[in-house]
N, C-alpha and C positions, 0 to 999 in steps of 0.2 A: 455362551455355554451355560447349561442348566446346572444348578447346584442343589444339593439336598441338605437339609439341616433339621436337627431335632432341638426343640426348645422346651425346657422344663422350668417352670417358675412357680412361686407361691403367689396366689391371686388374692387380692383384697379389693373390696368395693364391687361395683356392678359392671358387668360387661355391657358396653353400649354398641348397638348396631343400628344401621339405618335399614329397617326392615318394614316395608309397607307394600300393600298391593299396588300393582301397576294400574294406570288408567285404563288399560285394556281389560281389566277385570270388572270395571264399573258396570252398572246397569245403565244403558242408554237406549232411548226409544224416540221415535218420531212423533208419538202421540201418547196420551195418558191411557192407562189400562181402563177397560170398560167394566170390570168386575172387581169386587173388593179383594178377592184372593190373588189377584195379579198386581195389586198396588205396590208401590215402593215401600219397603219395610224399614221402620225406624223404631228403636226401643232401647231400654236399659234394664230389663228384667223386672222393673216395677210398673212402668207405663210404656205404652207403645202406640204407634200410629201407622196407618197405611194411606198412601197418597194415590188417588185415582180419580176417575171422571164419572159423574152421574148426571145424565141428561144434559150434556154439554157444559156442565159446571164442575169446578174443582171440589172434591170432597176429601176430607181426612177422616178416617175411621179411628176413633180414639178408644183406648182400652187401658185397663189396669189389671194386674195379675191376681189380685186378691178380691175381685168382685165375684162373690159366690152366693148362691142360694144354698144354705147349709141345712135345710130340713132333712131329717133322716129318711132313708129309704124305708117305706112302710113294711113292717113285718120281718125285717132282716135279722132282728135279734131274737126271734121266737124259736129258732131251731139251732141245732149244733151238729158237730162233725159226726158224732155217733148216730144221730138220726139219719144223716145223709148216707152213711155206710149201710145202715139197716134197710133204707128204701132201695138202694141200688141192688143189694143182695136179694131183696124180695121181688125184684123186677118192677118196682113202682117208681121208676125214675121220673115219670111225668110230674109227680108231686114235688120232686126236688126242683124241676124246671119252673113250675108255677110259683114256688116260694123264692128261689134265689135268682132266677134269670128274668122272668117276665116282668117283674116290677121295674127293672132298669129301662125297659122299653115302654111300659105303660104309664109311668109317672115322669113328668118333665124334670123333677128335681130329686136330689141335689144336682146342681149344675153350675158351671162357669157362666157368667153373665157378660153381655157386651157393655161397652161404656156409652158412647154417643157418637154422632157424626158432627163434623164441623164443615159447614157448607159455605162456599164462596161463589157469588154470582159472577162468573167469568165468561159466560157465553158471548157477551158483547166484545170481548177482547179479540175475537176472531179465532183462526185456527192455531193450534199448538205447533210451535216450531221445533222444540226439543224438550226432552225429559231426561234427567240425569241424576243418578244416585252415586255420590262419590264415596266409595268404601273407606278410603283412607281416613276420612273424618266424619263419617256418618251424617252427611249433609245432602239433602235432596233439593233439586231445583227444577223449575219449569219456566220456559220462555214462550211467549205468544208472539205471533207475527206483528202485532201492533207495538211491540217493544216492551210490554210489561214483563217483569221478572218476579218470580216467586221463589223463596228459599225457606227451608224448614229443617229443624233437627229436634230430636229428643235429647235433652241434656244427659250426658253419660252418667252423672252422679246424683241428679236431683229429679224428683217426680214432676218435672216441668217440660213442656214442649214449647218450642218457639216457631214463629212464622214471620215472614217479612215480604212485603210487596214493594217493588220499586217501579216507577213509571206508570202508576195508575192513571187511567184516563179521567178520573174524577177525584175531587177533594173530599167526597163523602161516600166512603166505601165501608160497608158493614159486614163483618163475619156473622154467620147465623148458626147457633147450636141446633142440631137436629136430633131430638131424643129418639131412642128406640120406641117402637110402637108396641106397648103392652096391652092396649085395648083396641080391638077391631071387631067388625061385624062378622067376618068370615073366619072360621077356625081353620088354621093351616097346620093343624097337628099332623104328625106322621107316626106310623107304627115302626118306623125305621130310625134308629138313633144316628145312623150315618147321615141321613138327610136333615135331621133335626126337627123338633117340634116348633110350632109357632110360639113366639114369646107370649101370646095371649093365654097360653095354657098355664102360665105361672099364676094367673089371677091377680096381678098387681094393679093397684090404682095407677092411672097414668100420671107420671111426674110432669111438673110444669117448669117453664122457663121464665125467669125474671130478667127483664131487659132494661138497660140504661143506654145512654148514647155511646158509652165506651166499655161496656161489660155485659156479660150474660151469665146467668147461673141456673143450672138445671139440677133439681133435687129429685131423686127417685127413691121411694120407699119400697122395701122388699120384704122378705119373710122374716118373722121373728124379731122385729125391731131393727133389722139391718136397713141401712140407707147408704146411698152414695151421692156425692156431689161432683158436678162437672162445671168448672169455671173457665171462662175465657175473658181476657181483657186486652185492650189494644190502644194504641195512640197513633194518630195520623198527623203528619206534618207535610202539608202540600200533597205531593203525589207519592209519598212514602208512608207506608203503614207497618208498624211493628206490633206484634201481639204475642201473648203467652196463653197457655192452657194447662190445666191440671185436673186430676181426678183424685178424690179422697174417699176411702171406704170407712164406714162407721158401724161398728158392731156393739150392741148394748153390753156385752160381757167383757169388753176390752177397754183399756184406758183410752181416754179421748186422744185423737190424733189431730195433727194440724190440718185444718180444712183446706180444700182446694182454693177457696176464695182468698184465704190469707196467703197461700203460696203464690198465687198469681200476682197479688198486690205487691208482695216483697220482690218478686222476680222482675216485674216491670220497672220498678225503681232502679234496679241494678243495671238494666240495659242489655241490649242484644250483643254488643261487641264484647263486653266483659264475660257474658255467659258463653259465647262462642269460643272465646280464648281458653277458658277452663275446660270446656267440652273437648276441644282439639287436643289439649294436653293429655286427657285420659286416653283418647284413641291413639295418640302418638306412643304412649307407653304400651298400650295393648299390642300394637303392631311391632313394637321393638322386641317383644318377648321371643319370637322365633320367625323363621321364614323358610320358604322352599322355592326352588326353581326347577321346573320340569320342561322337557322338550315337547310334551303333549299339551297344547294350548287349551283344549277342551277340559281336561282333567284339572290343570292348574287353575283355570278360571273358576270352575265349580268349587274347588277347594277354598279359594279365597272368599268367594261369596258365602260359602257355608260357615267359614270361620268368622266372617263379619256377622252373620246371624247369631252365632254363639256369643259373640261380644255384645249383641243386642238383647239377649234374653237371660244370660247367666250372671248372677251376682252372689256374693257370699251372704247377703242379708235380705234376699228376696225369696219368694216361693220358688220351688224347683221348676224345671222346665216341664210344663204340661204339654198336652197334645199340640196346641197352637200358641201357647204362652201368651204374649201380650198382643196377639193379632186375632182376637175372637171374631167370628163371622159377623158381618154387617149386612145382613139380608133379611132381617125381620124374623130370623129363626135362632134357635139355640145352636151352638157350634157342633160339628161332627163329634159323635161319641161324648157329647156334653162337655167337651174341652177339659176332661178330667185328667187324673194322674194314673196312667196305666203302668203298673210295675211288673208286668209280665213281658216287657221288652222296651217300651217307649221311653220311660225316664232313664233307664240304664244306657241305652244306645245314645241318648242325647248327651251324656257326659263323657262318652268314650274319647273324643278328640282332645278334650281339655287338658288331660294329664301330659300327653306327649307334646302338645303345643305349648307347654310351659305356662299354662294358665291355672295353676293349682289354687290360686286365690279365688277363682271363679267356680271351679269344681267343688269347692268347700260348701257352696250353697246347698247341694244335695244332702251331704252328710249333716250339715247344721239342721236342716229341716227334719231329717229322720231322727236325729238325736233329740230335738226339742219335742217331738211327738211320741217318744218312746213310751210314755205313760199310757197314751191312747192305744198303742199297739199291744202293750202288755195286758191291759184290761180286756181287749178284744180276744187276745190269744187265750186267756184264761176262760172267758165266757164261751167261746166257740169250740176250742180244742180241748179245754180242760187241762192244759199244761202250764207249768211255770215258764219263765223265760220270755221269749219275744218272737213274734212273727209279724209280718206286714201284709195287710190285705193287698191283693193284686190290682184292685181298682179302688182308689180312694178320693175323698174330698180334699179340699184345701187343708183341713185339720187332721187328715189321716184316718177318717172314719170310713168304713167299708160302704160301697155303693151297690154291690151286687153285680149282675152280669153273668156270663158263663162261669159257674162257680168253680169248675176245675182250675181256673186261673184267677178269678177275682177273689176266691177264698182258698187259694192253694196252701197246702201245708209247708211249702218250701220257698215262697216268694221272699220271705225275710232274708233268706240266705243270699239271693241274688242282689238285694239292696245292700247287704253286708259286704259284698264284694267291693263296693265303692268306698267303704271305710278302709278296706285293705289297700286299695289303689291309692287313696289319699295318703295313707301312711307310707307306703313303699315309694311313692314318687316325691315325698317331702322328707322322709326319714325323721319326722317330728316325733320324738320319743314322748313328749308330753301328750300329744294327741293320741298316740298309741296307748298310753297308760290310762288316760281319763275318758276316752271315747271309743276308739277303734276296738281295742280288746274287750272292753265291757259290752259293746254292742254284739260283736261276734260271739262272745261267751254266752250272752243271753239267747241268741239264736241257737247255738249249739245245745244249750240246756233244753230248749223246746223240742229240738229234733230228737234228742236222747229220750225224752219222756213220751213222745208220740209213737215211738217205734214199737213193733210187735216182733215176737220170735217166730220165724217161719223158715222151713227147709234148712235149718241149721245156721241161719243168719238173721240179722236184724233187718226188718223191712218196714215199709209204710203199710198200714192196713188197706189203703187205696192210693193209687198214684196216677198221675196224668203227665202229658207232654204237650205244652202249648204249641200250636192250637190244633193238634192232631185230632181228627174226627169232630172238630168244632165243639158243639154242645150236646152231642148224642151220648147215650149211655156207654157206647163203645169208647168214648174218650177216657174212661176210667180203666185202669189195669190193676189186676190183683197182685202182680209182682211189680216191684219198684222200677219205674222207667229210668232210662239213662239221664233224662233231664233232672229228675228228682235226685237220683243217685249221685250224679256229678256234683250237684249243689251240696248234698249232704257230706260227701267225702271231702269236697273242697273246704267246707266250713270247719270240719275237725282238723284238716291239714293246716288251715290258716290259724286256728286256735293254738295248735302245737307250735307253729312258728312264732306267733306273738308271745305266748307264754315263755318260750325260750329267750326271746329278746328282752323280756322283763325279768328273767332269772326266777321264774315261778316253776320250779322243778316238779312239785307235786301236781300242779294243775296240768303241766305238760304231760306227765305220766297218765293222768286221767284221760286226756284226749287221745293219747297213743293207744290206750286200751280200748277206747270207744271206736276208733276208726277200724280197728282190727275185726270188729264184729259185723261190719257191713261188707256185702259182696263187692267184687270188682265190677267195673262196667261191662255191659254185655256187647260182645263183638262177634262178627262172623268174618270168615276169611275173604268172602266175596264182596260184602256190603259194608264192612267196617263197623262203625258204631250203629247199633240197632236202636229202634224206638224203645222197645222193651224185650224181654226174653221171648224169642220166637216171633217177634214182630219187627220186620224190616220196614224202612220207609219205602212203600210200594207205589208211590205216585207223587206227582208234582205237589209241593206244599210250600207255602210262603214263609213259615216260621221254622228255623233250623234248631229247634229246641233240643233235639237229640244230639246235636254236635257241640253243645255248650262246653264239653270237656276240652275241645280243640281251641275254640275261641268263643267267649273271652277268657275262660278260666285258665287256659294254658296248662292243663293237666297232661296233655300229650305234646311232646316236644320233637321237632323234626330231626334234631341231632341224635335222637335215639333210633336205632334201626328198627326196633320192635314198634315203637310209636309211629314211625314213618309209614309202615305198612298199613296201620289202622287209619291214619290220616288220608293216605292215597286211596284206599278202598272206600272210605266214607265219601270223599269228593267224587269218585267215579260213580258211585250210586246216585249221588245228587245230580250229576250230569245226565245219567241214564234216564232219570225221571223227567227231565226237561223243566222248562220254566213257565208252562201254561198257566199255573195258578200261583205265580209269584206276584208280589207287590214291589214297589220301588225299593223299600228298605231291604228286601231280599237280595237284590243285586249289590247294594252297598255292603251288606254283611258278607256276601259271597266274596267280595274283594279281599276282606281281611282273612277269610278262610283260605283263599288261594295264596295270599301272601305268607301265611303260616306254613303252607306246603311248598313255598319257594317257586310258585308258578306266576312269575311276573307278567307274562303276556296275558294270561287269563284274568289276572287281577285288574290289569289296565282295561281289558275289554269290558269287564263288568262295570267298571266306573264310567266308561264312555257310554254304555247303554243307559246307566242311571242318569247321566248328565244330559243326554239327548232325548230320552223318551219318558222319563219319570219325574221331570220337573216342569213347572209352569214358567212362563217367560220371566218372572221376577225371581226365579231360582227356587221357589218353594217346592218341596217334595209333594207330588200328587201320587196317591197310592197306586192308581191304575196307570196303564200305559197311555201316553199322549201321541203315540205313533201309529194310530189306526190299526190296532190289533197286533202289532209286532211285539214279540217277546212275552206277552201275557194275554190271557183272556179277560183279565180285569181291565175294564176301560172306564171306570168311574174316576172321579177326581177330588175326593175329599183330601184336603191338605192337612198333613201332620209333619212335625219337624224331625222326628227321630231318623228318618232316612237321610236327611241332609247331613246330620252329624255323624252317622255311621259311614257315610261316603268319605268325609274328611278323615275319619279314623283309618279307613282303608288305604288312603294315600300314605299316611304316616307309617302304617305297617309295612308298606313296600320299601320305605326308606330306612327305617330303623326299628328294630325289635329288641326287647330286653326282658329278662326273667331272672330273678334272684341274682342280681349283679352280673349277669351275662349280657353283653351288648353285641348285637350283630348289625353291622353297617351295610347298607344297600343289600339287604337279604333277598329282595324279591322284585328287582326292577327288570323291565323287559330288556332283551338283548339290544334293542335299537336305542335304548336310552344311554347313549355314550357320554352325553354332557348333562349332568344333573347335580344339584347341590341342595343342602339344607343347612340352616344355622340355628343353634340353640334349641334343638329338640331335646326334651327331657326324658330320662329313662327311669326304670325301676332302680332303686338305690340312690336316686337324686343326683344323677350326673347330667350335665348339659353337654351335648355332642353336636359338633359341626363337621361336615365333610363335603367334599366336592370331587366329582369326576369330570375330566376334560378329555374328550376323544377317547373315552374308555379307560383312561389312566387316572389313578388317584393322585390328586394334586394337593389335597389339604385334609387333615384330620386334627380335630381339637376336642379334648375331653376335659371338662372342668368338674371337680368334685365339690358339690355343695354340702355334703355331709361327711366325706371321707369314706374309706373302706377299700376292700379289695375288689377289683373288677376284671372280668375276662372279656376281651375284645376280639371279635371275629370280623375279618374283612372277606369280601369275595376272593376266592383263590385266583380268579382271573386277573386281579390287579396286583398280585404279589410280585415284587421286584427285589433286586439285590439291595437297593436302598432301604426298602421296608424291612428286609431281613436284618440289616444292620440296626434298624430302629427298634428291633425286639420282636418282630413277627416271625414265627417259625414257618416250616414248610406248609402247614395247614392254615396259614394266614391267621394265626392265633397269637395273642399276647396276654399275659396276666400281669397286673401291676397293683401295688398298694398305694393308695392315695391318702394324703393328709387332708384335713379340712381346708378347702379353698385351693388346693393344688391344681395346676393346669398342666396337661401334657399336650404339646402341639408339634405336629409334623407337617411340613409343606414343601412344595417345590417352588423355587423362585428363579427368575432369570438372572 
């Protein structure tokens, strides 16, 4: 006989679970990849490697996230916002394009730089028998038919990579560093930043390699006194070889850093087994933070592969996730879009899954970087917009300097607000009041100050003098609107709303009143009965488009909530218009973002379909997001394959939105799962308000619900009405499957069915 019980306890200490990806989620192949962008990915946010095959030999593409040519974009500081407005109004927008956009394509730098290749002569080993990346511990291995085995990992906490050969056919085996080619006779430059200019366009002297019998050191000089070192060392005992590699970046205006050669020397003395043990401990902790189990193998597999990549590129003390992070192109060219930081979508989407996946220590890397470079942002905001406060360029270098590009987005007046959203998320998912007081509110407040000062009075409301909506009309003059777009307006209204909430939490009544007065001066978002959210007044989304910038208010900002009947009509109409326009001009991240939009609309079947399309047609064999379709024209007319990471992480976030949603201490469990998902579970997903939630369905019936309050407070919990039973009613859930409860710090509520 089944019995039901409710357990209410005070929790202390850490909840321990055994949560790791299944071997079914691992990357397994019968041969090594033939191109760098399909290699096995390893990384730790600081350094990374791709394992693949080049000309029948094993190659590792080595990279470091802070390898940058930081020369300024020529001429970008010569004009300002008022000049742009004047040129646009005068019909002279070509001058704006020549100033703000064309230099991004014409000049190779500023840009992210590749590290080096590590080459192993393995052709004599015969055919490859198996290739395996074990997600559970970030360990890659290759086995050849002659019995030789190769293993490699990038240490989870140190700027060190390790490799090991066993069963070598010779006692004299030598790894070879392969530097990027910065000097060549043929110029391979391209006018298209997607394809990337040849490295020779940087005009670097070719770096050299110093070799000994057990080590190699490559030193490359770059622009403005910058240099980087790549060191590899190894020891061979009989038929076993163990080696380490590292990369160090050296900037003349920064304090001296530990060199790569010193790092490898120290690491090799410590040994492979000791390093692997500490590396495994980090990944064990990473996977213990949360878990999911889905009846859809395709979606579950992609989720774990994407979460593995998040663990490979996000850290609190490393640069934020750029377009390719620690996996820069290894093809003699600069990476797609210069491997830069795109803040008109890419960095933001990249951090979406970290909050709900209970990895807020890793999401902190983005806010740390933004906070550390606020001085740069303030200086640029004053120079370009003439306002106090703070904005963030939409396309930046490692140090937050603007790079140009389509200036509607690269020099947008509101992109700082989208980055500020991550300060809000970091606060709400941790409820860290010190962080709120010292960083989150000051950053949001500075953005709000800029937005207040940039506004003009028009038609009885405050407006932007010019407005845009990424990436509607691309870089044409029509990309600018005289009335504020829903993209800009959503970010502006959200900023003042967040400032109100933060000031209230800090008991700053006068400042709260200031933001309340400010938000009242801005118009509501523009909607139509048939199309929902518009792009701008009188401008509906009239065709297929990759960037859902006009729908920001639905997701990620959450300004429209499905539980409001009025909001529900807007959400439904907006998604209907999106469907009507089709997916011809979508990229991979579009399908990933669509899944979250459908989840917010409680359309589980459609959300799952979008995620399956993403996982089957918009990722390469190693699970990297390729912007264009890989299914021979299906689902999109974009068929190119530049790899960027934001689509992967938006896909993982879409899964989480189907399982758990939260907003202002309201938690909804299984809000958007398909009807066919009768057996599904998750453990320790984190919510707004800092609650950890676990839940399970078995044959369509709720069998487990656990809520742990990391910070305390009142929470409202909604379950699907389909799972409501008499037992759940006795547990406190009303007829609408709703329960409200006050939690003390550390308190746990648990309900489950047991035999």
